PDB file of N, H, CA, C and O in Angstrom:
ATOM      1  N   MET A   1      68.057  96.887 176.185  1.00  0.00           N
ATOM      2  CA  MET A   1      66.653  96.633 176.416  1.00  0.00           C
ATOM      3  C   MET A   1      66.506  95.445 177.370  1.00  0.00           C
ATOM      4  O   MET A   1      67.211  94.443 177.241  1.00  0.00           O
ATOM      5  N   LEU A   2      65.594  95.567 178.315  1.00  0.00           N
ATOM      6  H   LEU A   2      65.022  96.380 178.419  1.00  0.00           H
ATOM      7  CA  LEU A   2      65.383  94.555 179.345  1.00  0.00           C
ATOM      8  C   LEU A   2      64.974  93.204 178.755  1.00  0.00           C
ATOM      9  O   LEU A   2      65.456  92.164 179.204  1.00  0.00           O
ATOM     10  N   LEU A   3      64.105  93.212 177.771  1.00  0.00           N
ATOM     11  H   LEU A   3      63.714  94.057 177.407  1.00  0.00           H
ATOM     12  CA  LEU A   3      63.649  91.971 177.152  1.00  0.00           C
ATOM     13  C   LEU A   3      64.823  91.206 176.539  1.00  0.00           C
ATOM     14  O   LEU A   3      64.911  89.986 176.679  1.00  0.00           O
ATOM     15  N   GLN A   4      65.704  91.907 175.874  1.00  0.00           N
ATOM     16  H   GLN A   4      65.632  92.898 175.760  1.00  0.00           H
ATOM     17  CA  GLN A   4      66.878  91.268 175.279  1.00  0.00           C
ATOM     18  C   GLN A   4      67.819  90.754 176.357  1.00  0.00           C
ATOM     19  O   GLN A   4      68.364  89.657 176.230  1.00  0.00           O
ATOM     20  N   ARG A   5      68.016  91.529 177.416  1.00  0.00           N
ATOM     21  H   ARG A   5      67.574  92.420 177.519  1.00  0.00           H
ATOM     22  CA  ARG A   5      68.905  91.140 178.503  1.00  0.00           C
ATOM     23  C   ARG A   5      68.421  89.854 179.177  1.00  0.00           C
ATOM     24  O   ARG A   5      69.232  89.046 179.630  1.00  0.00           O
ATOM     25  N   GLN A   6      67.094  89.663 179.243  1.00  0.00           N
ATOM     26  H   GLN A   6      66.436  90.320 178.875  1.00  0.00           H
ATOM     27  CA  GLN A   6      66.509  88.462 179.821  1.00  0.00           C
ATOM     28  C   GLN A   6      66.365  87.344 178.804  1.00  0.00           C
ATOM     29  O   GLN A   6      65.857  86.272 179.134  1.00  0.00           O
ATOM     30  N   GLY A   7      66.800  87.573 177.584  1.00  0.00           N
ATOM     31  H   GLY A   7      67.213  88.444 177.317  1.00  0.00           H
ATOM     32  CA  GLY A   7      66.698  86.542 176.559  1.00  0.00           C
ATOM     33  C   GLY A   7      65.283  86.325 176.057  1.00  0.00           C
ATOM     34  O   GLY A   7      64.973  85.274 175.495  1.00  0.00           O
ATOM     35  N   GLY A   8      64.414  87.325 176.259  1.00  0.00           N
ATOM     36  H   GLY A   8      64.665  88.179 176.715  1.00  0.00           H
ATOM     37  CA  GLY A   8      63.043  87.247 175.759  1.00  0.00           C
ATOM     38  C   GLY A   8      62.136  86.344 176.574  1.00  0.00           C
ATOM     39  O   GLY A   8      61.079  85.930 176.097  1.00  0.00           O
ATOM     40  N   VAL A   9      62.547  86.031 177.821  1.00  0.00           N
ATOM     41  H   VAL A   9      63.405  86.368 178.208  1.00  0.00           H
ATOM     42  CA  VAL A   9      61.760  85.128 178.655  1.00  0.00           C
ATOM     43  C   VAL A   9      61.446  85.753 180.010  1.00  0.00           C
ATOM     44  O   VAL A   9      62.066  86.738 180.414  1.00  0.00           O
ATOM     45  N   CYS A  10      60.478  85.169 180.701  1.00  0.00           N
ATOM     46  H   CYS A  10      59.975  84.369 180.373  1.00  0.00           H
ATOM     47  CA  CYS A  10      60.140  85.582 182.059  1.00  0.00           C
ATOM     48  C   CYS A  10      61.353  85.363 182.953  1.00  0.00           C
ATOM     49  O   CYS A  10      62.013  84.328 182.856  1.00  0.00           O
ATOM     50  N   ALA A  11      61.653  86.315 183.815  1.00  0.00           N
ATOM     51  H   ALA A  11      61.118  87.156 183.894  1.00  0.00           H
ATOM     52  CA  ALA A  11      62.818  86.234 184.700  1.00  0.00           C
ATOM     53  C   ALA A  11      62.700  85.105 185.720  1.00  0.00           C
ATOM     54  O   ALA A  11      63.715  84.676 186.269  1.00  0.00           O
ATOM     55  N   ILE A  12      61.504  84.618 185.987  1.00  0.00           N
ATOM     56  H   ILE A  12      60.679  84.967 185.541  1.00  0.00           H
ATOM     57  CA  ILE A  12      61.328  83.559 186.982  1.00  0.00           C
ATOM     58  C   ILE A  12      61.160  82.190 186.324  1.00  0.00           C
ATOM     59  O   ILE A  12      61.965  81.291 186.570  1.00  0.00           O
ATOM     60  N   CYS A  13      60.146  82.017 185.507  1.00  0.00           N
ATOM     61  H   CYS A  13      59.492  82.747 185.308  1.00  0.00           H
ATOM     62  CA  CYS A  13      59.849  80.682 184.960  1.00  0.00           C
ATOM     63  C   CYS A  13      60.502  80.413 183.608  1.00  0.00           C
ATOM     64  O   CYS A  13      60.473  79.290 183.107  1.00  0.00           O
ATOM     65  N   GLN A  14      61.090  81.454 183.026  1.00  0.00           N
ATOM     66  H   GLN A  14      61.113  82.367 183.433  1.00  0.00           H
ATOM     67  CA  GLN A  14      61.796  81.332 181.750  1.00  0.00           C
ATOM     68  C   GLN A  14      60.880  81.058 180.559  1.00  0.00           C
ATOM     69  O   GLN A  14      61.351  80.634 179.504  1.00  0.00           O
ATOM     70  N   THR A  15      59.585  81.296 180.716  1.00  0.00           N
ATOM     71  H   THR A  15      59.202  81.641 181.573  1.00  0.00           H
ATOM     72  CA  THR A  15      58.650  81.150 179.605  1.00  0.00           C
ATOM     73  C   THR A  15      58.882  82.274 178.609  1.00  0.00           C
ATOM     74  O   THR A  15      59.037  83.428 179.009  1.00  0.00           O
ATOM     75  N   PRO A  16      58.906  81.960 177.322  1.00  0.00           N
ATOM     76  CA  PRO A  16      59.088  83.018 176.314  1.00  0.00           C
ATOM     77  C   PRO A  16      57.966  84.043 176.367  1.00  0.00           C
ATOM     78  O   PRO A  16      56.866  83.759 176.841  1.00  0.00           O
ATOM     79  N   ASP A  17      58.262  85.229 175.876  1.00  0.00           N
ATOM     80  H   ASP A  17      59.155  85.459 175.491  1.00  0.00           H
ATOM     81  CA  ASP A  17      57.269  86.298 175.810  1.00  0.00           C
ATOM     82  C   ASP A  17      56.043  85.773 175.071  1.00  0.00           C
ATOM     83  O   ASP A  17      56.110  85.518 173.869  1.00  0.00           O
ATOM     84  N   PRO A  18      54.926  85.608 175.775  1.00  0.00           N
ATOM     85  CA  PRO A  18      53.746  84.949 175.197  1.00  0.00           C
ATOM     86  C   PRO A  18      52.844  85.880 174.399  1.00  0.00           C
ATOM     87  O   PRO A  18      51.662  86.011 174.718  1.00  0.00           O
ATOM     88  N   ARG A  19      53.364  86.514 173.394  1.00  0.00           N
ATOM     89  H   ARG A  19      54.324  86.408 173.135  1.00  0.00           H
ATOM     90  CA  ARG A  19      52.597  87.510 172.632  1.00  0.00           C
ATOM     91  C   ARG A  19      51.327  86.938 172.006  1.00  0.00           C
ATOM     92  O   ARG A  19      50.351  87.666 171.824  1.00  0.00           O
ATOM     93  N   ASP A  20      51.323  85.655 171.677  1.00  0.00           N
ATOM     94  H   ASP A  20      52.115  85.064 171.824  1.00  0.00           H
ATOM     95  CA  ASP A  20      50.156  85.102 170.995  1.00  0.00           C
ATOM     96  C   ASP A  20      49.309  84.223 171.918  1.00  0.00           C
ATOM     97  O   ASP A  20      48.486  83.441 171.440  1.00  0.00           O
ATOM     98  N   ARG A  21      49.499  84.343 173.214  1.00  0.00           N
ATOM     99  H   ARG A  21      50.167  84.978 173.601  1.00  0.00           H
ATOM    100  CA  ARG A  21      48.735  83.545 174.170  1.00  0.00           C
ATOM    101  C   ARG A  21      47.778  84.421 174.952  1.00  0.00           C
ATOM    102  O   ARG A  21      47.614  85.604 174.655  1.00  0.00           O
ATOM    103  N   ARG A  22      47.147  83.831 175.955  1.00  0.00           N
ATOM    104  H   ARG A  22      47.280  82.869 176.197  1.00  0.00           H
ATOM    105  CA  ARG A  22      46.173  84.556 176.775  1.00  0.00           C
ATOM    106  C   ARG A  22      46.786  85.800 177.403  1.00  0.00           C
ATOM    107  O   ARG A  22      46.167  86.864 177.404  1.00  0.00           O
ATOM    108  N   PHE A  23      48.000  85.674 177.938  1.00  0.00           N
ATOM    109  H   PHE A  23      48.503  84.809 177.937  1.00  0.00           H
ATOM    110  CA  PHE A  23      48.707  86.812 178.511  1.00  0.00           C
ATOM    111  C   PHE A  23      49.605  87.339 177.407  1.00  0.00           C
ATOM    112  O   PHE A  23      50.595  86.695 177.059  1.00  0.00           O
ATOM    113  N   ARG A  24      49.289  88.458 176.868  1.00  0.00           N
ATOM    114  H   ARG A  24      48.485  88.981 177.151  1.00  0.00           H
ATOM    115  CA  ARG A  24      49.875  88.912 175.621  1.00  0.00           C
ATOM    116  C   ARG A  24      51.282  89.486 175.720  1.00  0.00           C
ATOM    117  O   ARG A  24      51.915  89.722 174.691  1.00  0.00           O
ATOM    118  N   PHE A  25      51.778  89.712 176.903  1.00  0.00           N
ATOM    119  H   PHE A  25      51.264  89.520 177.739  1.00  0.00           H
ATOM    120  CA  PHE A  25      53.120  90.283 177.015  1.00  0.00           C
ATOM    121  C   PHE A  25      53.679  90.054 178.404  1.00  0.00           C
ATOM    122  O   PHE A  25      52.945  89.763 179.348  1.00  0.00           O
ATOM    123  N   LEU A  26      54.976  90.189 178.510  1.00  0.00           N
ATOM    124  H   LEU A  26      55.572  90.425 177.743  1.00  0.00           H
ATOM    125  CA  LEU A  26      55.610  90.140 179.821  1.00  0.00           C
ATOM    126  C   LEU A  26      55.365  91.483 180.495  1.00  0.00           C
ATOM    127  O   LEU A  26      55.372  92.526 179.841  1.00  0.00           O
ATOM    128  N   THR A  27      55.150  91.451 181.788  1.00  0.00           N
ATOM    129  H   THR A  27      55.144  90.603 182.319  1.00  0.00           H
ATOM    130  CA  THR A  27      54.865  92.678 182.528  1.00  0.00           C
ATOM    131  C   THR A  27      56.125  93.172 183.234  1.00  0.00           C
ATOM    132  O   THR A  27      57.004  92.388 183.590  1.00  0.00           O
ATOM    133  N   VAL A  28      56.191  94.464 183.425  1.00  0.00           N
ATOM    134  H   VAL A  28      55.477  95.101 183.135  1.00  0.00           H
ATOM    135  CA  VAL A  28      57.322  95.062 184.133  1.00  0.00           C
ATOM    136  C   VAL A  28      57.090  94.886 185.624  1.00  0.00           C
ATOM    137  O   VAL A  28      56.105  95.379 186.173  1.00  0.00           O
ATOM    138  N   ASP A  29      58.008  94.176 186.274  1.00  0.00           N
ATOM    139  H   ASP A  29      58.808  93.775 185.828  1.00  0.00           H
ATOM    140  CA  ASP A  29      57.923  93.969 187.715  1.00  0.00           C
ATOM    141  C   ASP A  29      58.765  95.023 188.404  1.00  0.00           C
ATOM    142  O   ASP A  29      59.864  95.348 187.954  1.00  0.00           O
ATOM    143  N   HIS A  30      58.244  95.556 189.497  1.00  0.00           N
ATOM    144  H   HIS A  30      57.351  95.292 189.863  1.00  0.00           H
ATOM    145  CA  HIS A  30      58.996  96.585 190.227  1.00  0.00           C
ATOM    146  C   HIS A  30      58.801  96.415 191.727  1.00  0.00           C
ATOM    147  O   HIS A  30      57.829  95.807 192.177  1.00  0.00           O
ATOM    148  N   ASN A  31      59.721  96.951 192.478  1.00  0.00           N
ATOM    149  H   ASN A  31      60.510  97.445 192.113  1.00  0.00           H
ATOM    150  CA  ASN A  31      59.627  96.978 193.929  1.00  0.00           C
ATOM    151  C   ASN A  31      58.575  98.019 194.283  1.00  0.00           C
ATOM    152  O   ASN A  31      58.700  99.184 193.906  1.00  0.00           O
ATOM    153  N   HIS A  32      57.552  97.609 194.996  1.00  0.00           N
ATOM    154  H   HIS A  32      57.450  96.663 195.302  1.00  0.00           H
ATOM    155  CA  HIS A  32      56.449  98.532 195.299  1.00  0.00           C
ATOM    156  C   HIS A  32      56.825  99.602 196.322  1.00  0.00           C
ATOM    157  O   HIS A  32      56.154 100.630 196.419  1.00  0.00           O
ATOM    158  N   GLN A  33      57.878  99.369 197.076  1.00  0.00           N
ATOM    159  H   GLN A  33      58.423  98.534 196.998  1.00  0.00           H
ATOM    160  CA  GLN A  33      58.309 100.377 198.045  1.00  0.00           C
ATOM    161  C   GLN A  33      59.221 101.417 197.406  1.00  0.00           C
ATOM    162  O   GLN A  33      59.105 102.609 197.691  1.00  0.00           O
ATOM    163  N   THR A  34      60.139 100.959 196.528  1.00  0.00           N
ATOM    164  H   THR A  34      60.233  99.991 196.296  1.00  0.00           H
ATOM    165  CA  THR A  34      61.119 101.880 195.949  1.00  0.00           C
ATOM    166  C   THR A  34      60.789 102.307 194.527  1.00  0.00           C
ATOM    167  O   THR A  34      61.262 103.342 194.057  1.00  0.00           O
ATOM    168  N   GLY A  35      59.973 101.506 193.842  1.00  0.00           N
ATOM    169  H   GLY A  35      59.589 100.665 194.224  1.00  0.00           H
ATOM    170  CA  GLY A  35      59.659 101.795 192.448  1.00  0.00           C
ATOM    171  C   GLY A  35      60.705 101.302 191.469  1.00  0.00           C
ATOM    172  O   GLY A  35      60.548 101.481 190.262  1.00  0.00           O
ATOM    173  N   VAL A  36      61.780 100.678 191.966  1.00  0.00           N
ATOM    174  H   VAL A  36      61.907 100.532 192.947  1.00  0.00           H
ATOM    175  CA  VAL A  36      62.863 100.203 191.108  1.00  0.00           C
ATOM    176  C   VAL A  36      62.379  98.998 190.300  1.00  0.00           C
ATOM    177  O   VAL A  36      61.807  98.058 190.851  1.00  0.00           O
ATOM    178  N   VAL A  37      62.617  99.039 188.985  1.00  0.00           N
ATOM    179  H   VAL A  37      63.082  99.803 188.537  1.00  0.00           H
ATOM    180  CA  VAL A  37      62.246  97.937 188.098  1.00  0.00           C
ATOM    181  C   VAL A  37      63.180  96.765 188.361  1.00  0.00           C
ATOM    182  O   VAL A  37      64.399  96.927 188.412  1.00  0.00           O
ATOM    183  N   ARG A  38      62.585  95.561 188.530  1.00  0.00           N
ATOM    184  H   ARG A  38      61.594  95.429 188.488  1.00  0.00           H
ATOM    185  CA  ARG A  38      63.369  94.359 188.797  1.00  0.00           C
ATOM    186  C   ARG A  38      63.536  93.502 187.558  1.00  0.00           C
ATOM    187  O   ARG A  38      64.573  92.860 187.392  1.00  0.00           O
ATOM    188  N   GLY A  39      62.546  93.477 186.691  1.00  0.00           N
ATOM    189  H   GLY A  39      61.704  93.999 186.826  1.00  0.00           H
ATOM    190  CA  GLY A  39      62.634  92.643 185.501  1.00  0.00           C
ATOM    191  C   GLY A  39      61.276  92.497 184.850  1.00  0.00           C
ATOM    192  O   GLY A  39      60.311  93.170 185.213  1.00  0.00           O
ATOM    193  N   LEU A  40      61.226  91.597 183.874  1.00  0.00           N
ATOM    194  H   LEU A  40      62.009  91.050 183.579  1.00  0.00           H
ATOM    195  CA  LEU A  40      59.990  91.309 183.158  1.00  0.00           C
ATOM    196  C   LEU A  40      59.494  89.931 183.571  1.00  0.00           C
ATOM    197  O   LEU A  40      60.255  88.964 183.595  1.00  0.00           O
ATOM    198  N   LEU A  41      58.209  89.857 183.894  1.00  0.00           N
ATOM    199  H   LEU A  41      57.591  90.643 183.873  1.00  0.00           H
ATOM    200  CA  LEU A  41      57.614  88.606 184.338  1.00  0.00           C
ATOM    201  C   LEU A  41      56.352  88.312 183.543  1.00  0.00           C
ATOM    202  O   LEU A  41      55.660  89.222 183.088  1.00  0.00           O
ATOM    203  N   CYS A  42      56.064  87.017 183.382  1.00  0.00           N
ATOM    204  H   CYS A  42      56.626  86.277 183.752  1.00  0.00           H
ATOM    205  CA  CYS A  42      54.769  86.653 182.812  1.00  0.00           C
ATOM    206  C   CYS A  42      53.712  86.949 183.876  1.00  0.00           C
ATOM    207  O   CYS A  42      54.036  87.100 185.054  1.00  0.00           O
ATOM    208  N   SER A  43      52.482  87.029 183.467  1.00  0.00           N
ATOM    209  H   SER A  43      52.219  86.906 182.510  1.00  0.00           H
ATOM    210  CA  SER A  43      51.413  87.381 184.404  1.00  0.00           C
ATOM    211  C   SER A  43      51.304  86.426 185.585  1.00  0.00           C
ATOM    212  O   SER A  43      51.157  86.893 186.714  1.00  0.00           O
ATOM    213  N   PRO A  44      51.369  85.087 185.378  1.00  0.00           N
ATOM    214  CA  PRO A  44      51.266  84.198 186.549  1.00  0.00           C
ATOM    215  C   PRO A  44      52.392  84.420 187.560  1.00  0.00           C
ATOM    216  O   PRO A  44      52.129  84.433 188.763  1.00  0.00           O
ATOM    217  N   CYS A  45      53.624  84.594 187.113  1.00  0.00           N
ATOM    218  H   CYS A  45      53.837  84.583 186.136  1.00  0.00           H
ATOM    219  CA  CYS A  45      54.734  84.833 188.050  1.00  0.00           C
ATOM    220  C   CYS A  45      54.581  86.183 188.738  1.00  0.00           C
ATOM    221  O   CYS A  45      54.847  86.302 189.934  1.00  0.00           O
ATOM    222  N   ASN A  46      54.164  87.182 188.009  1.00  0.00           N
ATOM    223  H   ASN A  46      53.948  87.085 187.037  1.00  0.00           H
ATOM    224  CA  ASN A  46      53.964  88.506 188.595  1.00  0.00           C
ATOM    225  C   ASN A  46      52.882  88.451 189.676  1.00  0.00           C
ATOM    226  O   ASN A  46      53.031  89.045 190.744  1.00  0.00           O
ATOM    227  N   ARG A  47      51.793  87.733 189.388  1.00  0.00           N
ATOM    228  H   ARG A  47      51.672  87.251 188.521  1.00  0.00           H
ATOM    229  CA  ARG A  47      50.727  87.599 190.371  1.00  0.00           C
ATOM    230  C   ARG A  47      51.193  86.800 191.576  1.00  0.00           C
ATOM    231  O   ARG A  47      50.829  87.114 192.709  1.00  0.00           O
ATOM    232  N   GLY A  48      51.998  85.767 191.337  1.00  0.00           N
ATOM    233  H   GLY A  48      52.294  85.513 190.416  1.00  0.00           H
ATOM    234  CA  GLY A  48      52.518  84.960 192.434  1.00  0.00           C
ATOM    235  C   GLY A  48      53.310  85.790 193.425  1.00  0.00           C
ATOM    236  O   GLY A  48      53.134  85.658 194.636  1.00  0.00           O
ATOM    237  N   LEU A  49      54.182  86.645 192.911  1.00  0.00           N
ATOM    238  H   LEU A  49      54.325  86.752 191.927  1.00  0.00           H
ATOM    239  CA  LEU A  49      54.937  87.529 193.803  1.00  0.00           C
ATOM    240  C   LEU A  49      53.992  88.452 194.561  1.00  0.00           C
ATOM    241  O   LEU A  49      54.187  88.725 195.745  1.00  0.00           O
ATOM    242  N   GLY A  50      52.980  88.921 193.872  1.00  0.00           N
ATOM    243  H   GLY A  50      52.821  88.699 192.910  1.00  0.00           H
ATOM    244  CA  GLY A  50      52.000  89.798 194.515  1.00  0.00           C
ATOM    245  C   GLY A  50      51.255  89.089 195.632  1.00  0.00           C
ATOM    246  O   GLY A  50      51.017  89.663 196.695  1.00  0.00           O
ATOM    247  N   TYR A  51      50.884  87.827 195.384  1.00  0.00           N
ATOM    248  H   TYR A  51      51.077  87.360 194.520  1.00  0.00           H
ATOM    249  CA  TYR A  51      50.183  87.059 196.416  1.00  0.00           C
ATOM    250  C   TYR A  51      51.065  86.854 197.642  1.00  0.00           C
ATOM    251  O   TYR A  51      50.574  86.844 198.771  1.00  0.00           O
ATOM    252  N   PHE A  52      52.367  86.690 197.418  1.00  0.00           N
ATOM    253  H   PHE A  52      52.766  86.697 196.501  1.00  0.00           H
ATOM    254  CA  PHE A  52      53.306  86.534 198.527  1.00  0.00           C
ATOM    255  C   PHE A  52      53.739  87.884 199.089  1.00  0.00           C
ATOM    256  O   PHE A  52      54.517  87.943 200.041  1.00  0.00           O
ATOM    257  N   LYS A  53      53.241  88.957 198.504  1.00  0.00           N
ATOM    258  H   LYS A  53      52.609  88.909 197.731  1.00  0.00           H
ATOM    259  CA  LYS A  53      53.528  90.328 198.954  1.00  0.00           C
ATOM    260  C   LYS A  53      55.030  90.614 199.022  1.00  0.00           C
ATOM    261  O   LYS A  53      55.486  91.377 199.873  1.00  0.00           O
ATOM    262  N   ASP A  54      55.799  89.988 198.109  1.00  0.00           N
ATOM    263  H   ASP A  54      55.428  89.368 197.418  1.00  0.00           H
ATOM    264  CA  ASP A  54      57.259  90.165 198.034  1.00  0.00           C
ATOM    265  C   ASP A  54      57.957  89.834 199.349  1.00  0.00           C
ATOM    266  O   ASP A  54      59.078  90.285 199.584  1.00  0.00           O
ATOM    267  N   ASN A  55      57.304  89.049 200.208  1.00  0.00           N
ATOM    268  H   ASN A  55      56.394  88.682 200.017  1.00  0.00           H
ATOM    269  CA  ASN A  55      57.853  88.706 201.511  1.00  0.00           C
ATOM    270  C   ASN A  55      58.837  87.545 201.340  1.00  0.00           C
ATOM    271  O   ASN A  55      58.433  86.411 201.084  1.00  0.00           O
ATOM    272  N   GLU A  56      60.122  87.839 201.484  1.00  0.00           N
ATOM    273  H   GLU A  56      60.450  88.761 201.692  1.00  0.00           H
ATOM    274  CA  GLU A  56      61.167  86.833 201.262  1.00  0.00           C
ATOM    275  C   GLU A  56      61.034  85.644 202.207  1.00  0.00           C
ATOM    276  O   GLU A  56      61.298  84.509 201.811  1.00  0.00           O
ATOM    277  N   GLU A  57      60.636  85.886 203.431  1.00  0.00           N
ATOM    278  H   GLU A  57      60.422  86.808 203.753  1.00  0.00           H
ATOM    279  CA  GLU A  57      60.486  84.783 204.390  1.00  0.00           C
ATOM    280  C   GLU A  57      59.363  83.842 203.966  1.00  0.00           C
ATOM    281  O   GLU A  57      59.506  82.623 204.056  1.00  0.00           O
ATOM    282  N   VAL A  58      58.265  84.393 203.513  1.00  0.00           N
ATOM    283  H   VAL A  58      58.149  85.384 203.440  1.00  0.00           H
ATOM    284  CA  VAL A  58      57.148  83.564 203.068  1.00  0.00           C
ATOM    285  C   VAL A  58      57.540  82.795 201.806  1.00  0.00           C
ATOM    286  O   VAL A  58      57.229  81.610 201.677  1.00  0.00           O
ATOM    287  N   ILE A  59      58.215  83.461 200.888  1.00  0.00           N
ATOM    288  H   ILE A  59      58.467  84.423 200.993  1.00  0.00           H
ATOM    289  CA  ILE A  59      58.659  82.794 199.661  1.00  0.00           C
ATOM    290  C   ILE A  59      59.633  81.672 200.003  1.00  0.00           C
ATOM    291  O   ILE A  59      59.559  80.597 199.408  1.00  0.00           O
ATOM    292  N   ALA A  60      60.544  81.897 200.944  1.00  0.00           N
ATOM    293  H   ALA A  60      60.605  82.770 201.427  1.00  0.00           H
ATOM    294  CA  ALA A  60      61.499  80.858 201.367  1.00  0.00           C
ATOM    295  C   ALA A  60      60.760  79.681 202.000  1.00  0.00           C
ATOM    296  O   ALA A  60      61.114  78.528 201.755  1.00  0.00           O
ATOM    297  N   ARG A  61      59.745  79.956 202.806  1.00  0.00           N
ATOM    298  H   ARG A  61      59.457  80.893 203.005  1.00  0.00           H
ATOM    299  CA  ARG A  61      58.963  78.872 203.415  1.00  0.00           C
ATOM    300  C   ARG A  61      58.205  78.094 202.348  1.00  0.00           C
ATOM    301  O   ARG A  61      58.073  76.874 202.449  1.00  0.00           O
ATOM    302  N   ALA A  62      57.711  78.777 201.339  1.00  0.00           N
ATOM    303  H   ALA A  62      57.818  79.768 201.256  1.00  0.00           H
ATOM    304  CA  ALA A  62      57.020  78.097 200.245  1.00  0.00           C
ATOM    305  C   ALA A  62      57.996  77.174 199.503  1.00  0.00           C
ATOM    306  O   ALA A  62      57.632  76.056 199.138  1.00  0.00           O
ATOM    307  N   LEU A  63      59.218  77.631 199.281  1.00  0.00           N
ATOM    308  H   LEU A  63      59.514  78.539 199.578  1.00  0.00           H
ATOM    309  CA  LEU A  63      60.231  76.805 198.623  1.00  0.00           C
ATOM    310  C   LEU A  63      60.570  75.584 199.477  1.00  0.00           C
ATOM    311  O   LEU A  63      60.681  74.473 198.958  1.00  0.00           O
ATOM    312  N   THR A  64      60.733  75.787 200.767  1.00  0.00           N
ATOM    313  H   THR A  64      60.643  76.690 201.188  1.00  0.00           H
ATOM    314  CA  THR A  64      60.998  74.673 201.679  1.00  0.00           C
ATOM    315  C   THR A  64      59.850  73.674 201.632  1.00  0.00           C
ATOM    316  O   THR A  64      60.074  72.464 201.579  1.00  0.00           O
ATOM    317  N   TYR A  65      58.644  74.170 201.651  1.00  0.00           N
ATOM    318  H   TYR A  65      58.462  75.152 201.694  1.00  0.00           H
ATOM    319  CA  TYR A  65      57.456  73.318 201.580  1.00  0.00           C
ATOM    320  C   TYR A  65      57.470  72.476 200.309  1.00  0.00           C
ATOM    321  O   TYR A  65      57.259  71.265 200.366  1.00  0.00           O
ATOM    322  N   ILE A  66      57.716  73.103 199.169  1.00  0.00           N
ATOM    323  H   ILE A  66      57.887  74.087 199.122  1.00  0.00           H
ATOM    324  CA  ILE A  66      57.734  72.391 197.888  1.00  0.00           C
ATOM    325  C   ILE A  66      58.822  71.321 197.886  1.00  0.00           C
ATOM    326  O   ILE A  66      58.603  70.200 197.427  1.00  0.00           O
ATOM    327  N   ARG A  67      59.984  71.674 198.399  1.00  0.00           N
ATOM    328  H   ARG A  67      60.162  72.585 198.772  1.00  0.00           H
ATOM    329  CA  ARG A  67      61.084  70.701 198.449  1.00  0.00           C
ATOM    330  C   ARG A  67      60.747  69.520 199.341  1.00  0.00           C
ATOM    331  O   ARG A  67      61.091  68.385 199.014  1.00  0.00           O
ATOM    332  N   GLU A  68      60.088  69.763 200.452  1.00  0.00           N
ATOM    333  H   GLU A  68      59.809  70.686 200.717  1.00  0.00           H
ATOM    334  CA  GLU A  68      59.769  68.702 201.399  1.00  0.00           C
ATOM    335  C   GLU A  68      58.687  67.767 200.886  1.00  0.00           C
ATOM    336  O   GLU A  68      58.745  66.566 201.150  1.00  0.00           O
ATOM    337  N   ILE A  69      57.695  68.284 200.154  1.00  0.00           N
ATOM    338  H   ILE A  69      57.648  69.260 199.939  1.00  0.00           H
ATOM    339  CA  ILE A  69      56.619  67.413 199.680  1.00  0.00           C
ATOM    340  C   ILE A  69      57.057  66.578 198.485  1.00  0.00           C
ATOM    341  O   ILE A  69      56.370  65.625 198.118  1.00  0.00           O
ATOM    342  N   LYS A  70      58.198  66.920 197.864  1.00  0.00           N
ATOM    343  H   LYS A  70      58.756  67.694 198.162  1.00  0.00           H
ATOM    344  CA  LYS A  70      58.707  66.144 196.744  1.00  0.00           C
ATOM    345  C   LYS A  70      59.289  64.811 197.209  1.00  0.00           C
ATOM    346  O   LYS A  70      59.443  63.889 196.407  1.00  0.00           O
ATOM    347  N   ARG A  71      59.613  64.702 198.493  1.00  0.00           N
ATOM    348  H   ARG A  71      59.488  65.451 199.144  1.00  0.00           H
ATOM    349  CA  ARG A  71      60.271  63.493 198.998  1.00  0.00           C
ATOM    350  C   ARG A  71      59.311  62.363 199.170  1.00  0.00           C
ATOM    351  O   ARG A  71      59.707  61.274 199.587  1.00  0.00           O
TER     352      ARG A  71
END
């Protein structure tokens, strides 16, 4: 089972399955072009990927930005 394989947490932020919170479950994340399931994500992480449109270059630039503003 995917939830067990991920240790019961979001694949990105590692937040536990929030069954008793506002977002009641981890969502199944999939590649929108191929349909292949990638993992289980909490709603904020799933939406974040959606906002970045799964664009690896944009996500990499966002990571660079975050790293640079920490200095």
